[in-house]
C-alpha positions in Angstrom: 4.5 8.4 -6.0 6.7 5.4 -6.9 10.3 6.3 -7.1 12.2 4.3 -9.8 15.7 3.3 -8.9 18.1 3.8 -11.8 21.4 3.0 -10.2 24.0 0.5 -11.3 26.8 -0.9 -9.1 29.9 -0.7 -11.3 31.6 -4.1 -11.7 35.0 -2.5 -11.3 34.0 -1.2 -7.9 32.6 -4.6 -6.9 36.1 -6.1 -7.1 37.8 -3.5 -4.8 38.7 -6.0 -2.0 41.6 -7.5 -3.9 45.1 -6.5 -3.2 44.7 -4.3 -0.2 47.7 -4.3 2.1 48.2 -2.7 5.5 51.5 -0.9 5.9 53.5 -2.1 8.9 54.7 0.5 11.4 54.8 1.7 14.9 51.5 1.5 16.7 50.5 4.8 18.1 47.4 6.5 19.4 46.4 9.7 17.7 44.5 11.3 14.8 45.8 12.0 11.4 44.1 14.5 9.1 41.7 13.0 6.6 43.4 12.9 3.3 46.7 11.5 4.6 48.3 8.8 2.4 45.9 6.0 1.5 46.4 2.4 2.6 44.5 1.0 -0.3 43.3 2.3 -3.7 41.4 0.3 -6.2 38.7 0.8 -8.8 38.2 4.4 -7.8 37.8 3.9 -4.1 40.5 4.9 -1.7 40.9 3.8 2.0 42.4 6.5 4.2 43.7 5.8 7.7 42.3 8.7 9.7 43.1 7.4 13.2 45.3 4.4 13.9 45.6 3.2 17.5 46.7 -0.4 16.8 46.4 -3.3 14.4 42.9 -3.5 12.9 42.5 -7.1 14.2 42.9 -5.8 17.8 40.8 -2.7 17.6 37.3 -1.5 17.2 37.2 -0.1 13.7 35.0 2.8 12.7 34.6 2.7 8.9 33.2 5.9 7.4 31.8 5.8 3.9 30.7 8.7 1.8 27.9 8.6 -0.8 26.8 11.2 -3.3 30.1 13.0 -3.2 31.6 13.4 -6.7 35.3 13.4 -7.3 35.4 17.2 -7.0 33.4 17.0 -3.8 35.7 14.6 -1.9 37.3 17.5 0.0 33.8 18.2 1.3 33.5 14.6 2.4 36.8 14.9 4.3 35.6 18.0 6.0 32.4 16.2 7.0 34.3 13.3 8.4 36.5 15.7 10.5 33.5 17.5 11.9 31.7 14.3 12.8 34.8 12.9 14.5 35.4 16.1 16.4 31.9 15.9 17.8 32.2 12.1 18.5 35.4 12.6 20.6 33.6 15.3 22.7 31.0 12.7 23.8 31.5 10.2 26.6 32.3 7.3 26.5 34.0 7.9 23.1 36.2 10.6 24.6 37.6 8.2 27.2 37.9 5.2 24.9 39.0 6.8 21.6 42.3 4.9 22.0 40.4 1.7 21.4 39.2 2.9 18.0 40.7 3.0 14.6 39.0 5.3 12.1 39.1 4.7 8.4 37.5 6.8 5.6 36.6 5.1 2.4 36.5 7.7 -0.4 34.1 6.5 -3.1 33.4 9.1 -5.8 29.8 9.0 -7.1 28.7 9.9 -10.6 26.0 12.3 -9.3 26.0 14.7 -6.4 23.5 14.1 -3.6 21.3 11.1 -2.7 17.9 9.9 -3.6 14.6 11.5 -2.5 16.3 14.5 -1.2 14.6 16.6 -0.1 11.3 14.9 -1.2 9.9 11.8 -2.9 9.7 13.8 -6.2 13.4 14.6 -6.3 15.3 13.0 -9.3 17.1 9.7 -8.8 20.9 10.0 -8.4 23.5 7.6 -9.6 25.7 7.1 -6.5 27.9 4.4 -5.2 25.9 3.3 -2.1 22.3 4.0 -3.2 21.6 6.1 -0.1 18.2 7.7 0.1 15.7 9.5 2.4 12.2 8.2 3.1 13.6 4.8 4.0 15.1 4.4 0.5 12.2 6.3 -1.2 9.3 4.4 0.4 6.2 6.6 0.4 5.1 4.8 3.5 8.2 5.7 5.4 9.4 9.1 6.9 11.6 11.7 5.3 14.3 11.6 7.9 14.9 7.8 7.6 18.2 7.7 5.6 19.1 4.2 4.3 22.0 2.7 2.5 22.5 -0.4 0.3 23.9 -2.7 3.0 25.6 -5.1 0.5 27.4 -2.3 -1.2 28.3 -0.7 2.2 29.8 -4.0 3.4 31.7 -4.4 0.1 33.4 -1.1 0.5 34.1 -1.6 4.2 35.7 -4.9 3.4 38.4 -2.9 1.6 39.8 -2.1 5.1 42.2 -5.0 5.9 41.7 -6.8 9.2 38.1 -5.6 9.7 34.9 -7.5 9.6 31.4 -7.6 11.2 32.9 -8.6 14.6 35.2 -5.7 15.0 33.8 -2.7 13.0 31.0 -0.2 12.8 30.1 1.2 9.4 28.9 4.8 9.3 27.6 6.1 5.9 27.5 9.8 5.4 25.3 11.2 2.7 26.2 14.4 0.8 23.1 16.3 2.0 22.1 19.2 4.2 18.7 17.6 4.9 18.3 16.3 8.5 18.3 12.5 8.6 20.0 9.3 9.7 19.3 5.7 10.7 20.7 3.1 13.1 20.8 -0.7 12.7 23.5 -2.9 11.4 25.0 0.2 9.9 24.6 3.9 11.0 23.8 6.6 8.5 23.7 10.4 8.8 23.5 13.4 6.5 27.0 14.9 6.2 26.1 18.6 6.0 23.1 19.3 8.1 23.5 21.6 11.1 22.7 18.6 13.4 24.4 16.0 11.3 27.4 15.5 13.5 25.1 14.9 16.5 23.2 12.2 14.5 26.3 10.0 14.3 26.8 9.2 18.1 23.0 8.7 18.4 22.9 6.2 15.6 26.0 4.4 16.8 24.1 4.1 20.1 21.6 2.1 18.2 24.0 0.1 16.0 26.7 -0.6 18.5 25.0 -0.4 21.9 21.5 -1.7 21.0 20.0 1.4 22.6 16.5 2.3 21.7 14.9 5.6 20.8 13.5 7.5 23.7 11.2 9.5 21.4 7.6 9.8 22.5 6.5 9.9 18.8 7.2 8.1 15.6 5.8 10.6 13.1 7.0 14.1 13.7 4.4 16.3 15.3 2.1 13.4 16.2 2.0 12.2 19.9 2.8 8.5 20.1 -0.1 7.4 22.3 0.0 4.9 25.1 2.5 2.0 25.3 0.6 -1.3 25.5 3.4 -3.9 25.7 5.0 -5.8 28.5 8.2 -4.9 30.4 10.6 -3.7 27.6 13.8 -5.6 27.0 15.5 -2.2 26.5 17.8 -1.5 29.4 16.7 2.2 29.5 12.9 1.7 29.4 10.6 0.3 32.0 7.1 -0.1 33.4 8.5 -0.4 37.0 8.3 2.3 39.6 11.4 3.6 41.3 10.5 1.6 44.4 10.0 -1.6 42.3 13.4 -1.0 40.6 15.1 -0.8 44.0 13.2 -3.8 45.4 14.0 -6.0 42.5 17.4 -4.5 41.7 16.2 -4.1 38.2 16.9 -1.7 35.3 18.7 1.5 36.4 18.2 1.1 40.1 21.9 1.7 40.8 21.7 5.2 39.3 18.4 6.4 40.7 18.7 9.9 42.3 22.0 10.7 40.6 22.3 14.0 38.8 22.0 13.0 35.2 24.8 13.6 32.8 22.2 15.0 30.4 20.6 17.2 33.0 18.1 16.8 35.8 18.0 13.7 38.0 18.0 10.1 37.0 14.6 8.7 37.9 11.4 7.8 36.0 10.4 10.1 33.1 7.4 9.2 31.1 7.6 8.6 27.3 9.8 6.5 25.0 9.8 3.7 22.5 7.6 6.1 20.3 4.9 6.2 23.0 3.9 9.3 24.9 2.4 7.5 27.9 2.7 4.2 29.8 6.5 3.7 29.6 9.4 5.4 31.4 13.0 6.3 30.7 15.9 7.3 33.1 16.4 11.0 32.2 14.2 13.9 31.1 16.4 14.2 28.0 19.5 12.4 26.8 21.2 11.6 23.5 18.6 9.0 22.7 15.8 11.5 23.3 17.1 14.8 22.1 20.2 15.3 19.9 22.6 17.7 21.5 22.6 16.2 25.1 25.0 13.6 26.4 24.3 9.9 26.9 23.0 9.6 30.5 24.7 7.2 32.9 22.5 4.3 32.0 23.2 4.6 28.3 26.9 5.4 28.9 27.4 2.2 30.9 25.9 0.2 27.9 28.2 2.0 25.5 31.3 1.3 27.6 30.6 -2.4 27.5 29.8 -2.3 23.8 33.0 -0.6 22.8 35.1 -2.7 25.2 33.6 -5.9 23.9 35.1 -5.2 20.5 38.6 -5.4 21.8 40.7 -7.5 24.3 42.1 -5.6 27.3 45.1 -7.9 27.1 46.9 -7.1 23.9 49.9 -9.5 24.4 51.6 -11.5 27.2 54.3 -13.9 28.0 53.5 -17.1 26.1 51.5 -19.5 28.3 50.8 -22.5 26.1 53.5 -24.5 28.0 54.9 -24.2 31.6 57.5 -21.5 32.1 60.6 -21.4 34.3 60.9 -19.5 37.6 64.0 -17.7 36.4 62.4 -15.1 34.3 60.1 -12.1 34.1 56.4 -12.4 33.2 54.5 -9.6 31.5 51.2 -8.4 30.1 50.6 -5.6 27.7 47.2 -3.9 28.1 45.1 -1.4 26.3 45.3 2.2 27.4 42.1 4.2 27.8 42.6 7.9 27.4 40.2 8.5 30.4 41.9 6.2 33.0 44.4 3.4 33.7 43.4 -0.2 33.6 44.1 -2.2 36.8 46.4 -5.3 36.8 46.5 -7.6 39.8 48.8 -10.7 40.1 48.3 -13.9 42.2 50.6 -16.8 42.8 48.8 -20.0 43.8 45.8 -17.8 44.7 47.7 -15.4 46.9 47.8 -11.8 45.9 51.2 -10.3 45.1 52.2 -6.8 46.0 52.9 -5.3 42.6 51.0 -1.9 42.7 49.6 -2.5 39.2 52.9 -3.3 37.5 52.6 -5.0 34.1 55.7 -7.1 34.8 56.6 -9.6 37.6 60.1 -10.9 38.2 59.6 -14.5 39.3 63.2 -14.7 40.7 62.2 -12.3 43.4 59.5 -14.8 44.6 62.2 -17.3 45.6 60.3 -20.3 44.2 62.4 -23.4 45.3 63.7 -25.7 42.6 62.3 -29.1 43.4 65.3 -30.9 42.0 65.7 -33.5 39.4 63.0 -35.7 40.9 60.4 -33.0 40.0 57.9 -31.5 42.4 55.3 -28.8 42.8 54.5 -26.4 40.1 52.8 -23.0 40.7 49.9 -21.1 39.1 50.5 -17.5 38.3 47.6 -15.2 37.1 47.4 -11.7 35.9 43.9 -10.1 36.0 43.3 -7.0 34.0 40.2 -4.9 34.9 38.8 -1.6 33.8 37.9 0.3 37.0 36.0 3.0 35.2 33.3 4.8 37.3 31.1 4.7 34.2 30.2 1.1 35.2 28.3 0.1 38.3 26.8 -3.2 37.4 29.1 -6.0 38.8 28.0 -8.3 36.0 29.2 -5.8 33.4 32.5 -5.2 35.3 33.1 -9.0 35.5 32.3 -9.5 31.8 35.0 -10.3 29.3 34.6 -6.7 28.0 36.0 -5.2 31.2 37.9 -8.1 32.9 40.5 -10.5 31.4 42.7 -13.1 33.2 45.9 -14.7 31.9 47.2 -17.9 33.6 50.7 -19.5 33.5 52.0 -22.7 35.0 55.4 -22.0 36.6 57.8 -25.0 36.8 61.0 -24.1 38.8 62.8 -27.1 37.2 62.7 -25.4 33.8 65.5 -23.1 32.6 64.6 -20.2 30.4 66.9 -19.5 27.4 68.5 -16.1 27.2 66.8 -13.6 24.8 69.8 -12.8 22.6 69.3 -9.9 20.2 66.3 -8.3 22.0 66.9 -4.6 22.2 65.2 -2.2 24.6 62.7 -0.3 22.5 59.4 1.4 22.7 56.8 -0.8 21.0 53.7 1.4 21.2 52.8 4.8 22.6 50.4 7.7 22.6 50.9 9.6 19.4 53.5 12.3 19.6 52.3 14.1 16.5 49.5 16.1 18.3 49.2 17.7 21.7 47.7 15.6 24.5 45.2 17.0 26.9 45.9 17.9 30.5 43.6 15.2 31.9 44.6 12.4 29.4 46.4 9.2 30.3 49.6 8.9 28.2 51.2 5.5 27.7 54.5 4.0 26.5 55.0 0.3 26.2 58.4 -1.4 25.8 60.0 -4.7 24.7 60.3 -7.4 27.4 63.7 -8.9 28.2 63.5 -12.4 29.8 65.6 -11.6 32.8 65.0 -7.9 33.6 62.2 -5.4 33.7 62.6 -2.3 31.6 61.6 0.8 33.5 59.9 3.9 32.0 60.9 7.2 33.5 58.7 10.2 33.0 59.7 13.9 33.2 57.5 17.0 32.9 59.1 20.3 32.0 62.5 18.7 32.9 61.4 17.4 36.4 61.0 13.8 37.2 57.4 12.7 37.8 57.1 9.9 40.3 55.0 7.1 38.8 55.5 3.8 40.8 53.8 0.6 40.0 52.4 0.9 36.5 55.0 3.0 34.9 53.6 2.4 31.4 50.8 4.9 31.9 51.0 8.4 33.2 47.7 10.0 34.4 48.2 13.7 33.6 44.9 14.5 35.4 46.4 13.6 38.7 49.2 16.2 38.3 47.1 19.3 38.5 48.9 21.0 35.6 48.9 24.8 35.4 47.5 26.3 32.2 49.9 26.6 29.4 52.0 24.2 27.3 54.2 21.6 28.9 56.9 19.2 27.7 56.5 15.6 28.6 59.1 12.9 28.1 59.3 9.1 28.6 62.7 7.4 28.7 64.0 3.9 29.0 67.0 4.6 31.4 70.4 3.8 30.1 69.3 3.2 26.5 68.9 6.6 24.8 65.3 5.7 23.9 63.0 8.6 24.4 59.6 9.9 23.5 58.4 13.5 23.7 54.9 15.0 23.8 53.5 18.5 24.1 50.8 18.7 26.8 48.1 21.3 26.0 46.8 22.4 29.4 45.0 25.4 28.1 41.4 24.9 27.1 39.9 26.6 24.2 37.8 29.7 24.9 34.4 30.7 23.7 32.8 34.1 23.2 29.1 34.9 22.9 27.3 37.4 20.8 23.7 38.2 21.5 21.1 40.1 19.6 20.3 43.6 20.8 18.6 43.6 24.2 16.1 46.0 25.6 18.7 46.9 28.2 22.0 45.6 29.6 22.4 45.7 33.4 25.8 45.6 35.1 26.1 45.5 38.8 29.2 45.0 41.0 29.7 41.4 42.0 27.0 40.1 39.7 27.0 38.6 36.2 26.1 40.9 33.4 22.3 40.7 32.7 20.5 41.2 29.3 16.8 42.0 29.3 14.4 40.9 26.5 10.7 40.8 26.0 10.7 38.2 23.3 13.0 36.0 21.2 16.8 36.7 21.0 19.8 34.9 19.4 23.1 33.7 20.8 26.1 32.9 18.7 29.1 31.1 20.3 32.5 31.4 18.7 35.3 29.1 19.9 39.0 29.8 19.7 42.0 27.6 20.4 45.8 28.1 20.2 46.1 24.5 18.8 44.8 22.9 15.7 41.7 20.6 15.7 38.0 20.8 16.2 36.5 22.6 19.1 33.0 21.9 20.3 31.0 24.6 22.1 28.3 23.8 24.7 25.8 25.7 26.7 23.2 25.1 29.3 20.3 27.1 30.9 19.6 27.2 34.6 21.9 24.3 35.4 20.2 21.8 33.0 22.3 19.4 30.9 25.1 20.7 28.6 23.8 21.1 25.1 26.0 21.1 22.0 26.0 24.4 20.1 25.6 23.8 16.4 24.1 27.1 15.1 20.5 26.8 14.2 18.8 23.6 12.9 17.6 25.2 9.7 20.8 27.0 9.0 24.1 26.1 10.7 25.5 29.6 9.9 22.7 31.3 11.9 22.9 31.8 15.6 20.9 29.8 18.1 17.5 31.3 18.8 15.9 31.4 22.2 12.2 32.3 22.6 9.6 32.2 25.4 7.9 29.0 24.0 10.5 27.7 21.6 10.5 27.4 17.8 8.8 24.5 16.0 10.9 23.1 13.1 9.7 19.9 11.4 7.7 18.8 14.4 10.5 19.4 17.0 10.9 22.4 19.3 14.2 24.3 19.7 15.3 27.1 22.0 12.7 27.4 24.7 14.2 29.6 27.4 13.9 28.1 30.8 12.4 24.6 31.1 13.3 22.9 27.8 10.7 21.7 25.4 11.4 19.0 22.8 8.0 18.4 21.1 4.9 20.6 20.5 2.9 18.9 23.2 5.5 19.6 25.9 4.6 22.5 28.3 4.9 25.7 26.3 4.3 28.1 29.2 6.9 30.9 28.9 9.4 31.0 31.8 9.5 34.7 32.5 12.1 36.0 34.9 15.9 35.7 35.1 17.8 32.8 33.8 21.5 31.8 33.9 23.1 30.8 30.6 26.5 29.1 30.9 28.9 28.2 28.0 32.1 26.3 27.7 34.3 24.4 25.1 35.8 20.9 24.6 38.9 21.1 22.5 40.6 18.5 20.2 43.0 17.5 23.1 40.0 16.7 25.3 40.3 19.7 27.6 37.0 21.0 28.9 37.1 24.7 29.5 35.7 26.4 32.6 32.1 27.4 32.4 31.4 31.1 32.0 28.0 32.7 32.3 25.7 35.6 31.8 22.1 36.3 32.9 19.0 36.8 30.7 15.8 38.3 32.0 12.7 37.6 30.0 9.9 40.1 30.5 6.3 39.7 29.5 5.7 41.7 26.3 
């Protein structure tokens, strides 16, 4: 049937961009609760700073819009945003690069609750702010799960966030719906309340930000996609080449071949993708772009690292270099600070490397550059190269790109005299947020002001003991300290100034407990994991607990396969996950096959009888990943 659209874009809302101001303040890295004081409010729409890691102009900005939430339902929108972000920060590379990202929530109350064509084409039209709808915007020729948004209205509301634009932001629109759905393109969409909805968001950002393609081997649910008939795909994670051809030509994912995949199994050549069942191959048996719940594999993760990093500049500030500088001063660069590792900084003078051990400041006076005298003479070239050494990237071209490598150049003229910097006080200028605990494997940072003729040092102490941190003292890699479980007090000081920062380090991961449906029998043997015996389907509920505030994500895996996010059950988030010998088909997809996983009805449905190992763990809000615990399940033939 034809679905008539009855929505109106209120003229008052269309003028929201006027008068929005960004409050000035100390730049920190952290997360504030949704619902904290708004930065802008106009025409009924409110912009809330959820996570601020730096000025919007210098960050990648994630702008989350809500549609179909009435004024009374805005608390539900805030809870949906929190849940989606909690999931996003548990996924690499977002976990390691969350410090590159600002998050903004635009609260736009809708007249009606819900969105169009939900759950079917015959559903009544709803008057909402963003005109979101399933079935590709109520197109009978589309598919139900395709959830679209009015791009012009979405852009208009996103423009309310000062300092953001197409070049430095990603829009995610959440629909007030419990129906499974989403889309990726210029903007990403997801249903806010579905059991799988928080997993849709990173998948769709993979499309929108990274240009990743679907690895589905179908287009219509429950219908095999047939044979791929095109040429070599432009997609970096699809190919027609064999593994031998990839190695010979140094093409596609040849650098990762044979590696254990982050999403389970081994990176190699797995048939199916680009909506075709045969004739095209992908790197991993399952990954985020194939099956929601798994991680990005290494090939996809490398793409996403470059995509996120390309939205920012590794060098945030530096000694001015528009004109020659004197040799009687210090020269400095301020860099970004990934949560997952330190950036590398190397200095060269006239092409020769300087021994700086990664320091962000060089004192030119220590280099003894001779003054050529009044007649003038030779000048020198000083460079600082900032590189991200992340192991997530193996392609030298990606490493050398502007996303992961930046160089600043100065001309040093020893005949010049640098004026004193009167009035510049030693201060911290930016730092990891102190308002929430930091994880035991995080990199914590503290930047300072930069006097012309001295280098301010940052001294770190942990539980009252000095932590040696030579070279780059602006970052402290807690993961290198091997912290014992518990809570620790971390301090950064500028010696002799009284300037001090304090953090709580959460070195205790959240815990998870499992609850299984009643087994035929339970077997306990000394020195062996507890074993539960079933002759058919059974359920598993994972419950996470943490001694700190914030979202906790639970994960499980079977027989050493990829870690899979626990979300309850697709049809009911409050129901436990159900395992069965051949899996359960829901809307054309298969969930919960015990043993070798099965994603679509045409995958191998042969029951894997015998004993299986089920492991489970947690990822908490501070980024701590808990130790894997396990139990055994034996599946007998009925």
